[in-house]
C-alpha positions in Angstrom: 2.1 -11.9 47.1 4.8 -10.6 49.4 8.3 -11.8 48.7 11.5 -11.3 50.6 13.6 -8.5 49.3 16.6 -9.5 47.4 20.1 -8.8 48.9 23.2 -8.5 46.8 24.6 -12.0 45.9 21.4 -13.8 46.8 19.0 -15.5 44.4 15.3 -14.8 43.8 13.7 -18.1 43.9 10.3 -19.6 43.8 10.6 -23.2 45.0 7.7 -24.7 43.1 8.3 -22.6 39.9 4.6 -21.7 39.7 2.7 -18.6 38.4 2.1 -16.1 41.2 -0.9 -13.9 40.4 -0.6 -15.0 36.8 3.1 -14.0 36.5 5.8 -16.5 35.7 8.6 -16.4 38.2 11.9 -17.8 37.0 13.8 -20.2 39.3 17.4 -19.8 40.3 17.8 -16.3 38.9 20.9 -14.5 40.3 20.5 -11.0 41.6 21.7 -8.4 39.1 21.3 -4.7 38.0 17.6 -4.6 37.9 16.8 -6.8 40.9 14.1 -5.1 43.0 14.1 -3.8 46.5 10.5 -4.8 47.3 7.7 -7.0 46.1 6.2 -4.3 44.0 9.4 -3.7 42.0 10.0 -7.4 41.8 6.6 -8.0 40.3 7.1 -5.1 37.8 10.4 -6.7 36.7 8.6 -10.0 36.2 6.0 -8.2 34.1 8.6 -6.6 31.9 10.4 -9.9 31.6 7.3 -11.6 30.5 6.3 -8.8 28.1 9.7 -9.0 26.4 9.4 -12.8 26.2 6.0 -12.3 24.4 7.6 -9.9 21.9 4.9 -7.2 22.5 7.5 -4.4 22.3 7.0 -4.6 18.5 3.7 -2.9 19.1 4.2 -1.3 22.5 7.6 0.1 23.4 9.0 -1.0 26.7 11.4 1.1 28.8 14.8 1.4 27.2 18.1 3.1 28.1 19.5 5.5 25.5 23.2 6.3 25.6 24.0 9.5 23.8 26.6 12.2 23.6 29.5 13.6 21.6 31.8 11.3 19.7 34.6 9.9 21.9 32.8 11.1 25.1 33.0 7.5 26.4 29.5 6.2 25.6 30.7 2.7 24.9 32.6 2.5 28.1 29.5 3.5 30.0 27.5 0.8 28.2 30.2 -1.7 29.0 30.3 -0.8 32.7 26.5 -1.3 33.0 26.2 -4.5 31.0 29.6 -6.0 32.2 30.3 -7.0 28.6 33.8 -6.0 27.4 33.0 -4.1 24.2 36.1 -3.7 21.9 38.1 -0.5 22.1 40.6 -0.7 19.3 38.2 -0.9 16.3 39.3 1.8 13.9 35.9 3.1 13.2 33.3 5.6 14.4 29.9 4.0 14.2 27.3 5.7 12.2 24.4 3.5 13.1 22.5 2.4 16.2 23.8 -0.4 18.4 21.0 -2.1 20.3 22.1 -4.2 23.3 19.4 -6.4 24.7 19.8 -8.3 28.0 17.5 -11.2 28.8 17.3 -14.1 31.2 18.4 -17.5 30.2 19.8 -20.5 32.1 22.8 -20.6 29.8 24.9 -17.7 28.5 25.2 -16.7 24.9 25.6 -13.5 22.8 23.9 -13.2 19.4 24.9 -10.5 16.9 22.5 -9.7 14.1 21.8 -6.8 11.8 18.3 -5.2 11.4 18.3 -3.5 8.0 16.9 0.0 7.8 13.8 0.9 5.7 16.0 2.8 3.2 17.8 -0.4 2.1 17.1 -2.2 -1.2 15.5 -5.7 -1.1 18.8 -7.3 -1.9 20.6 -5.4 0.8 17.9 -6.3 3.3 18.3 -10.0 2.5 22.1 -9.8 2.8 22.0 -8.0 6.1 19.4 -10.2 7.6 21.5 -13.2 6.8 24.1 -12.0 9.2 23.7 -14.1 12.4 26.6 -14.9 14.7 26.5 -16.5 18.1 29.1 -16.5 20.9 28.4 -19.4 23.3 29.2 -19.7 27.0 32.5 -21.5 26.6 33.9 -19.2 23.9 36.2 -16.3 24.6 34.5 -12.9 25.1 37.1 -11.3 22.9 35.4 -12.8 19.9 32.8 -10.0 20.3 35.3 -7.6 18.8 35.8 -9.7 15.7 32.1 -10.2 15.1 31.4 -6.5 15.6 34.1 -5.6 13.1 32.6 -8.2 10.7 29.1 -6.7 11.2 30.5 -3.2 10.6 31.9 -4.4 7.3 28.5 -5.8 6.3 26.7 -2.6 7.2 29.2 -0.2 5.6 31.3 -2.3 3.1 34.4 -0.5 2.0 33.9 2.3 4.6 36.0 1.4 7.7 36.1 5.0 8.9 32.3 5.4 9.0 32.0 8.2 6.5 28.3 7.3 6.1 25.2 7.3 8.3 22.7 4.4 7.9 19.4 3.6 9.6 20.5 -0.1 10.1 20.7 -1.4 13.7 23.4 -3.6 15.0 21.7 -5.9 17.5 23.6 -7.6 20.3 21.4 -9.9 22.4 23.0 -11.1 25.6 21.4 -13.8 27.7 22.4 -15.5 30.8 21.3 -16.5 34.4 22.4 -13.1 35.7 20.8 -11.0 33.0 17.4 -9.3 33.2 15.1 -7.8 30.6 16.8 -4.6 29.6 17.4 -2.8 26.3 20.1 -0.3 25.8 20.6 1.9 22.7 24.1 3.2 21.9 23.6 6.0 19.5 26.1 7.4 17.0 28.3 10.1 18.6 27.5 13.7 17.8 30.0 15.6 15.7 30.4 19.3 14.9 32.1 18.9 11.5 32.4 16.5 8.6 34.5 16.9 5.6 31.7 16.0 3.3 29.4 18.7 4.5 26.5 19.0 7.0 24.4 16.1 5.7 26.0 13.5 8.0 26.0 15.8 10.9 22.3 16.5 10.5 21.4 12.8 10.0 23.2 11.9 13.3 21.5 14.7 15.2 18.1 13.6 13.8 18.7 10.0 14.9 19.7 11.1 18.4 16.8 13.4 18.8 14.4 10.7 17.6 15.4 8.3 20.4 15.6 11.0 23.1 12.1 12.1 22.3 10.6 8.7 22.9 8.7 8.8 26.2 10.0 5.3 27.2 13.6 6.3 26.8 15.8 6.8 29.9 18.5 9.2 28.7 22.1 8.7 29.7 23.6 12.0 28.5 27.4 11.4 28.3 29.7 14.4 28.5 33.5 14.1 28.7 35.1 16.0 31.6 37.8 17.6 29.4 35.1 19.2 27.2 33.5 22.5 28.0 30.0 21.8 29.4 28.7 25.1 27.9 29.3 23.6 24.5 27.6 20.3 25.2 24.7 20.2 22.7 23.3 17.0 24.3 22.4 19.0 27.5 20.3 21.4 25.5 18.4 18.5 23.9 17.8 17.0 27.4 16.1 20.3 28.3 14.1 20.0 25.1 12.9 16.4 25.4 12.8 16.0 29.2 12.4 19.4 30.8 11.5 17.8 34.1 14.6 15.6 34.1 12.6 12.6 35.2 14.1 10.5 32.4 17.6 12.0 32.3 20.8 10.9 34.0 23.7 13.2 32.9 27.1 11.5 33.2 30.5 13.0 33.2 33.3 10.7 32.1 37.1 10.8 31.9 37.6 12.8 35.2 41.2 11.5 35.4 42.1 13.7 32.4 41.6 17.0 34.2 44.2 19.3 35.7 43.9 19.9 39.4 42.2 23.3 39.1 39.8 21.9 36.5 39.0 19.1 38.9 37.8 21.5 41.6 35.6 23.3 39.1 34.0 20.0 38.0 33.5 18.9 41.6 31.5 22.2 42.2 29.4 21.4 39.2 28.6 17.9 40.4 27.8 19.2 43.9 25.3 21.6 42.4 27.2 24.7 43.3 27.4 26.1 39.8 24.1 27.9 39.0 24.5 27.2 35.2 24.4 23.5 35.7 22.6 22.9 39.0 19.4 21.8 37.4 21.0 18.5 36.5 21.6 15.6 38.9 25.1 14.8 37.8 27.0 11.5 38.0 30.7 10.9 37.4 32.3 7.7 36.1 35.9 6.8 35.6 36.0 4.2 32.9 38.9 2.0 31.9 41.4 3.3 29.4 40.7 3.1 25.7 44.1 1.5 24.8 44.0 -2.0 23.5 46.4 -3.1 26.2 43.7 -2.8 28.8 41.0 -4.8 27.1 41.8 -7.8 29.3 40.8 -5.8 32.4 37.8 -7.5 34.1 34.7 -5.7 35.3 35.7 -6.4 38.9 39.1 -4.8 38.3 37.6 -1.9 36.5 35.2 -1.2 39.5 38.0 -1.6 42.0 40.2 1.0 40.1 37.2 3.4 39.9 36.6 3.1 43.7 40.2 3.8 44.5 40.2 6.8 42.2 37.2 8.4 43.9 38.4 7.7 47.4 41.5 9.8 46.7 41.6 13.6 47.1 39.9 15.8 46.0 37.3 13.4 44.6 36.5 12.1 48.1 34.6 15.4 48.6 31.8 14.2 46.4 28.8 12.5 47.9 29.1 8.8 47.5 25.8 8.7 45.5 27.2 10.9 42.7 30.0 8.7 41.4 30.8 5.1 40.5 29.1 2.5 38.4 27.3 0.9 41.4 25.5 4.1 42.3 24.8 4.7 38.6 23.1 1.4 38.5 21.0 2.4 41.5 19.9 5.6 39.7 19.2 3.7 36.5 17.1 1.3 38.5 15.0 4.1 39.9 14.6 5.7 36.5 13.7 2.4 34.9 11.0 1.6 37.5 9.6 5.1 37.2 9.4 4.8 33.4 7.8 1.4 33.7 5.1 2.8 36.1 4.4 5.5 33.5 4.4 3.3 30.4 2.8 0.0 31.5 -0.8 1.4 32.1 -0.7 3.1 28.7 0.5 -0.1 27.2 -2.5 -2.0 28.4 -4.8 0.6 26.7 -2.8 0.3 23.5 -3.0 -3.5 23.6 -6.8 -3.2 24.0 -6.9 -1.0 20.9 -4.7 -3.4 18.9 -6.8 -6.4 19.7 -9.8 -4.6 18.2 -8.1 -4.2 14.8 -9.8 -6.2 12.1 -6.7 -8.3 11.4 -7.0 -9.7 14.9 -10.7 -9.4 15.6 -11.6 -11.4 12.4 -9.4 -14.3 13.3 -11.3 -17.4 14.4 -10.9 -21.1 14.8 -11.8 -23.4 11.9 -15.6 -23.4 11.3 -17.8 -26.4 11.6 -19.7 -27.7 8.5 -23.1 -26.3 9.7 -21.5 -22.9 10.3 -19.9 -23.0 6.9 -23.2 -23.7 5.2 -25.0 -21.0 7.1 -22.4 -18.3 6.5 -22.1 -19.2 2.8 -25.9 -19.0 2.3 -26.0 -15.6 4.1 -23.1 -14.3 2.1 -24.6 -15.5 -1.2 -28.0 -14.0 -0.4 -26.4 -10.7 0.3 -24.3 -10.9 -2.8 -27.3 -11.7 -5.1 -29.5 -9.0 -3.6 -26.8 -6.4 -3.9 -25.8 -7.4 -7.5 -29.4 -7.0 -8.7 -29.5 -3.5 -7.1 -26.2 -2.4 -8.5 -27.0 -3.8 -12.0 -30.1 -1.6 -11.9 -28.2 1.5 -10.7 -29.6 1.4 -7.1 -26.8 2.1 -4.7 -27.1 1.9 -0.9 -25.1 3.4 1.9 -22.3 0.8 1.8 -21.2 2.1 -1.6 -20.5 5.6 -0.2 -17.2 4.4 1.2 -16.0 3.9 -2.3 -15.0 6.7 -4.8 -17.6 7.6 -7.5 -15.6 5.9 -10.2 -15.3 2.6 -8.3 -16.2 -0.6 -10.1 -18.9 -1.2 -7.4 -21.1 1.4 -9.2 -21.7 -1.3 -11.9 -24.5 0.3 -13.9 -22.6 3.6 -14.0 -19.5 1.8 -15.4 -21.6 0.0 -18.0 -23.3 3.2 -19.0 -19.9 4.6 -19.7 -19.1 1.6 -22.0 -22.5 2.0 -23.7 -21.7 5.6 -24.6 -18.2 4.8 -25.8 -19.5 2.0 -28.0 -22.2 4.3 -29.5 -19.6 7.0 -30.1 -17.1 4.7 -31.7 -19.6 3.1 -34.0 -21.0 6.5 -34.9 -17.5 7.9 -35.4 -16.9 5.0 -37.8 -19.2 6.7 -40.4 -17.1 7.2 -43.6 -15.8 10.7 -43.9 -17.3 11.3 -47.3 -20.8 10.4 -46.1 -23.5 13.1 -46.2 -24.1 14.3 -42.6 -27.7 13.1 -42.5 -27.2 12.3 -38.8 -23.5 11.7 -38.7 -21.4 12.2 -35.5 -20.5 15.7 -36.5 -24.2 16.7 -36.8 -25.2 14.9 -33.6 -22.4 16.6 -31.7 -23.2 20.0 -33.1 -26.8 19.5 -31.8 -25.5 18.5 -28.3 -26.8 14.9 -28.8 -23.3 13.5 -28.5 -20.1 15.0 -27.0 -18.0 17.0 -29.5 -15.1 14.6 -28.8 -15.5 10.9 -28.2 -14.5 9.7 -24.8 -10.9 8.8 -25.3 -11.5 7.3 -28.7 -9.6 8.1 -31.9 -11.3 7.8 -35.3 -10.8 4.2 -36.6 -8.4 4.0 -39.5 -9.1 0.6 -40.9 -12.6 1.0 -42.5 -13.1 2.1 -46.1 -12.7 5.8 -46.6 -12.2 6.5 -42.9 -8.4 6.8 -43.1 -8.6 9.7 -45.6 -11.1 12.5 -46.1 -12.2 11.4 -49.6 -13.9 14.0 -51.8 -17.6 13.0 -52.4 -17.2 13.5 -56.2 -14.3 11.1 -56.1 -16.3 8.7 -54.2 -19.2 8.9 -56.7 -16.7 8.2 -59.4 -15.4 5.2 -57.5 -18.9 3.9 -57.1 -19.4 4.4 -60.8 -16.4 2.3 -61.6 -17.8 -0.4 -59.2 -21.0 -0.4 -61.2 -19.1 -1.0 -64.4 -17.0 -3.8 -62.9 -20.0 -5.6 -61.3 -22.3 -5.7 -64.3 -24.2 -8.9 -65.1 -27.0 -9.7 -67.6 -28.6 -6.3 -67.2 -29.5 -4.3 -70.3 -27.4 -1.3 -71.2 -27.7 1.6 -68.8 -29.1 -0.7 -66.1 -27.0 -1.7 -63.1 -27.1 -4.5 -60.5 -29.0 -3.2 -57.4 -27.0 -5.6 -55.3 -24.2 -3.2 -55.5 -26.0 -1.2 -52.8 -25.6 -4.1 -50.5 -21.9 -4.4 -51.3 -21.4 -0.7 -50.5 -23.1 -1.2 -47.2 -21.0 -4.2 -46.3 -17.8 -2.2 -47.0 -19.0 0.7 -44.9 -20.0 -1.5 -41.9 -17.2 -4.2 -42.1 -15.8 -3.1 -38.6 -19.0 -3.2 -36.7 -18.4 -6.6 -35.2 -14.8 -5.7 -34.3 -16.0 -2.6 -32.4 -18.8 -4.6 -30.8 -16.4 -7.3 -29.6 -14.2 -4.7 -28.0 -17.3 -3.4 -26.2 -18.1 -6.9 -25.0 -14.6 -7.2 -23.6 -15.0 -3.9 -21.8 -18.4 -5.0 -20.3 -16.7 -8.3 -19.2 -13.9 -6.3 -17.5 -16.4 -4.1 -15.7 -18.3 -7.1 -14.4 -15.0 -8.8 -13.3 -13.8 -5.7 -11.4 -17.3 -5.3 -9.9 -17.4 -8.9 -8.5 -13.8 -8.5 -7.3 -14.9 -5.6 -5.2 -18.4 -6.6 -4.1 -17.6 -10.2 -3.1 -15.1 -9.0 -0.5 -17.8 -6.6 0.8 -20.6 -9.1 1.0 -18.6 -12.1 2.2 -17.2 -10.2 5.2 -19.0 -10.0 8.6 -21.6 -7.3 8.6 -21.1 -4.3 10.8 -24.1 -5.2 12.9 -22.7 -8.7 13.5 -19.3 -7.3 14.5 -21.1 -5.0 17.0 -23.0 -7.9 18.4 -26.5 -6.7 17.2 -27.2 -10.0 15.4 -26.4 -12.5 18.1 -23.2 -14.5 18.8 -23.1 -16.4 15.5 -20.9 -14.8 12.9 -22.5 -14.0 9.5 -19.4 -13.7 7.4 -16.1 -15.4 6.6 -13.2 -14.4 8.9 -10.6 -14.9 6.2 -12.8 -13.0 3.7 -9.9 -12.1 1.3 -9.0 -15.7 0.8 -12.6 -16.9 0.4 -13.4 -14.0 -2.0 -10.3 -14.8 -4.1 -11.2 -18.5 -4.3 -14.9 -17.9 -5.1 -14.0 -15.4 -7.7 -11.5 -17.5 -9.5 -13.3 -20.9 -9.2 -16.9 -19.9 -9.7 -17.5 -16.3 -10.8 -14.8 -16.1 -13.5 -16.0 -19.3 -15.3 -19.6 -18.0 -15.3 -18.4 -14.6 -16.6 -16.3 -16.3 -19.3 -19.4 -18.3 -20.4 -21.4 -15.1 -20.5 -18.8 -13.5 -22.7 -18.8 -16.5 -25.0 -22.6 -16.3 -25.3 -22.5 -12.6 -25.9 -20.0 -13.1 -28.7 -22.2 -15.8 -30.2 -25.0 -13.3 -30.1 -22.8 -10.9 -31.9 -22.1 -13.5 -34.5 -25.9 -13.8 -35.1 -26.0 -10.0 -35.6 -23.0 -10.2 -37.9 -24.8 -12.9 -40.0 -27.8 -10.5 -40.3 -25.5 -7.7 -41.4 -24.0 -9.9 -44.1 -27.4 -11.0 -45.4 -29.3 -9.4 -48.3 -30.1 -5.7 -47.7 -33.6 -5.2 -46.6 -35.1 -1.9 -45.5 -38.8 -1.2 -45.0 -38.2 1.7 -42.7 -40.2 4.8 -43.7 -37.1 6.9 -43.0 -35.4 5.2 -45.9 -38.3 6.1 -48.3 -38.4 9.7 -47.0 -34.6 9.9 -47.5 -35.0 8.7 -51.1 -37.7 11.2 -51.8 -35.8 14.1 -50.2 -32.7 13.1 -52.2 -34.5 13.2 -55.5 -36.2 16.4 -54.7 -32.9 18.0 -53.7 -31.3 16.7 -56.9 -34.1 18.2 -59.0 -33.9 21.5 -57.2 -30.1 21.7 -57.7 -30.5 20.9 -61.4 -33.2 23.7 -61.8 -30.9 26.2 -60.2 -28.0 25.1 -62.3 -30.1 25.5 -65.5 -31.2 29.0 -64.6 -27.6 30.0 -63.9 -26.6 28.5 -67.2 -29.3 30.4 -69.2 -28.3 33.7 -67.5 -24.7 33.2 -68.3 -25.3 32.7 -72.1 -27.9 35.5 -72.4 -30.8 33.2 -73.3 -33.0 34.9 -70.7 -33.2 38.2 -68.9 -33.4 39.0 -65.3 -37.0 40.1 -65.8 -38.2 36.7 -66.8 -35.7 34.7 -64.7 -38.6 33.4 -62.7 -39.9 31.6 -65.8 -38.7 28.0 -66.3 -38.5 26.4 -69.7 -39.7 22.9 -68.8 -38.6 21.5 -72.1 -35.1 22.8 -71.7 -35.1 21.6 -68.1 -36.1 18.1 -69.0 -33.4 18.1 -71.8 -30.7 19.3 -69.4 -31.7 16.8 -66.7 -31.3 13.9 -69.1 -27.6 12.7 -69.1 -25.9 13.6 -72.3 -23.5 10.7 -72.2 -23.1 7.2 -70.8 -20.6 8.4 -68.2 -23.0 11.1 -67.0 -25.7 8.5 -66.7 -23.4 6.1 -64.8 -22.4 8.8 -62.4 -26.1 9.7 -61.8 -26.8 6.1 -60.9 -23.7 5.9 -58.8 -24.9 9.0 -56.9 -28.3 7.4 -56.3 -26.8 4.0 -55.3 -24.4 5.7 -52.9 -27.1 7.8 -51.3 -29.3 4.7 -50.8 -26.4 2.8 -49.3 -25.7 5.6 -46.9 -29.3 6.0 -45.9 -29.6 2.2 -45.3 -26.3 2.3 -43.4 -27.4 4.9 -40.9 -30.7 3.3 -40.2 -29.2 -0.2 -39.8 -26.4 1.2 -37.7 -28.8 2.6 -35.1 -30.7 -0.7 -35.0 -27.4 -2.5 -34.6 -26.4 -0.4 -31.6 -29.7 -1.1 -29.9 -29.4 -4.8 -30.6 -25.9 -4.9 -29.1 -27.0 -3.0 -26.0 -30.0 -5.2 -25.3 -29.5 -8.6 -26.9 -25.8 -8.8 -26.2 -25.0 -6.8 -23.1 -28.2 -6.8 -21.1 -29.3 -10.3 -22.0 -26.0 -12.0 -21.2 -24.6 -9.8 -18.4 -26.7 -7.4 -16.4 -30.3 -8.5 -16.9 -29.8 -11.9 -15.3 -26.8 -11.1 -13.2 -27.8 -13.5 -10.5 -27.2 -16.4 -12.9 -23.5 -15.4 -12.7 -23.5 -16.2 -9.0 -23.3 -19.9 -8.2 -25.1 -20.9 -5.0 -25.2 -24.7 -5.1 -21.9 -25.5 -3.5 -21.6 -28.6 -1.4 -19.8 -28.6 2.0 -16.6 -29.9 0.5 -16.5 -27.0 -2.1 -17.2 -24.5 0.7 -14.4 -25.9 2.7 -12.1 -25.5 -0.3 -13.2 -21.9 -0.4 -11.9 -21.2 3.1 -8.7 -23.2 2.5 -5.7 -20.8 2.4 -2.5 -21.3 0.5 0.7 -21.9 2.4 1.8 -18.3 2.6 -1.7 -17.1 3.7 -1.8 -19.9 6.2 1.6 -19.0 7.6 0.5 -15.4 8.0 -2.7 -16.5 9.7 -0.7 -18.6 12.2 1.6 -15.6 12.8 -1.4 -13.4 13.5 -3.0 -15.9 15.8 0.3 -16.1 17.7 0.5 -12.3 17.8 -3.0 -12.1 19.1 -2.4 -14.8 21.7 0.7 -13.0 22.9 -1.2 -9.7 23.1 -4.0 -11.3 25.0 -1.5 -12.8 27.5 0.3 -9.5 27.8 -3.0 -7.8 28.5 -3.8 -10.4 31.2 -0.3 -9.9 32.8 -0.9 -6.2 32.9 -4.3 -6.6 34.3 -2.9 -8.7 37.2 -0.2 -6.2 37.8 -2.5 -3.2 37.8 -4.9 -4.9 40.3 -2.0 -5.5 42.6 
């Protein structure tokens, strides 16, 4: 819609305060720095106004003016001349942080000073700095700004009035009023060549300045003092680096009143473009007010009048009127600003489109109806059950490929690891004095088990496992046990129940190890459900892409729903499964404590082999004994005197007979132990783990929730609800910003 061009001193109005082409036009807004020359520029300004109102610059940087240069080059004076805000001059400090001045329209005037803490700050410092919030209202003296800036400086750099430190904090000064338009100006720390503490501060300042100059939305006001050699102006080299076409740069020379007359003519030639070394820049000259505190009361009008009188005098009157003065600078700034807006706004629309496709925005939805809740819950539960059965059986589909191999979602794999650890630990529990019939050492040497248990150390609590007890000592200990546990048996007869007691002592930690295994299985299942519920309760990829119709098939706030379902329904079922598994262990423990029974043929074979081995050893020992005393010769060494053999095999004393029986009892206890141990392992794996966890994993997934319970699932806590409202507001602002940009681009 065509609108009359604004003239200085007039107002841009829209009598009925309506939206034109979707853009809000403010009533009674006084013409200012960024007032447009035509309808196109006017509409662009309204777009930027609206975008700043919506706060989209958090995600999409809007055009900004960056004021940079050497320390004491007059940056703050330039900033003051543009904003018409009297910034203080007598503060005894050199700022080592960014000052961000934001102008915005409002019917009433006010200035708000806050501190935006940098990312390097601690949590306590961030809280302290964020609490700084001072406001200067319309009827308060403007000189209060100096006091508040000094106060803010003391908060940012406490105890460092001279600014001997650089920080990434930002001092924010937001100025609103009826003559203000949406504009953001960044006053950067002044460049220095030397610092007494070394190059660290110099480098940090230079890094900060380069960072802002490199931003494509930055309009660079490169400030150079007239009494400094332009050949040494580092800021000009950086302008070449970051804006080689000079479409974003306005180089400004300040303090021309400090030059001698011959220096003045040299500077005039540079500004006029007659010096080949500097003619690639479109120079502008400003005469700012003095820095002494006595001149702080000078108004903007007086400052502008003094400047005009200065440039009307010789030899400055040789300059073209467009190359000096604050009014002409505002005109140049306006042109650069509109050019930057034309470059950045189209890209901003594309960026907003990408942002709105992010999951955190795309998954937001209004509250679901009861029928939708039932339908979504049923779909999610069906997916969860089907997937859980597959994963419990070790069948993994494509969706698991997005997780690492050691992820809890590979449930059967994690359980297999626990199975192996349990088997290893129980096998490693074998007493160290036990004959290696099929002990861990022998199994590992044959490659049946790893040579080292997976992260397990040898248990130290069980009998004999803490010390490597000599087998003969162990036989003697068993012999003493036989003596101390005698009953009504005849002499040289011993209670066979001693074998059971030996077995109980050997296996007394089985249940403890098995309980630890159950806890590990429980933890694996818990981590699995924590992972898989989020996956299956979310919208499917096909649904997000629109392949399954318009109705959503997953919960928008899946993190909240998964957390509630896990804590309120899955965890209780898992805990019950753990209780049942431990009860099953108790049944196995009762079996272990019962009378020893063993009809396994391996036990009988082991007994026979043991007796045969004992007889063979006795025969060899007899032959060695005969040879040693000369009762036989080498020639007839193959002949065995059966009578002598029988005589030697018969124990010669009660102690020898007791030790012989102790050796037999110990062997039988060991053979029984190893057979029952293998059976115990299989019983734990099948009757405890499989029966109560994986075999019927669907029983751990409740599916009979009523509508009220499903509604409780989607209910968020206060913090989550607050974040959701914030995201909805962000999405709404982004959508409105996109609409505003679409209207602007169509025009």
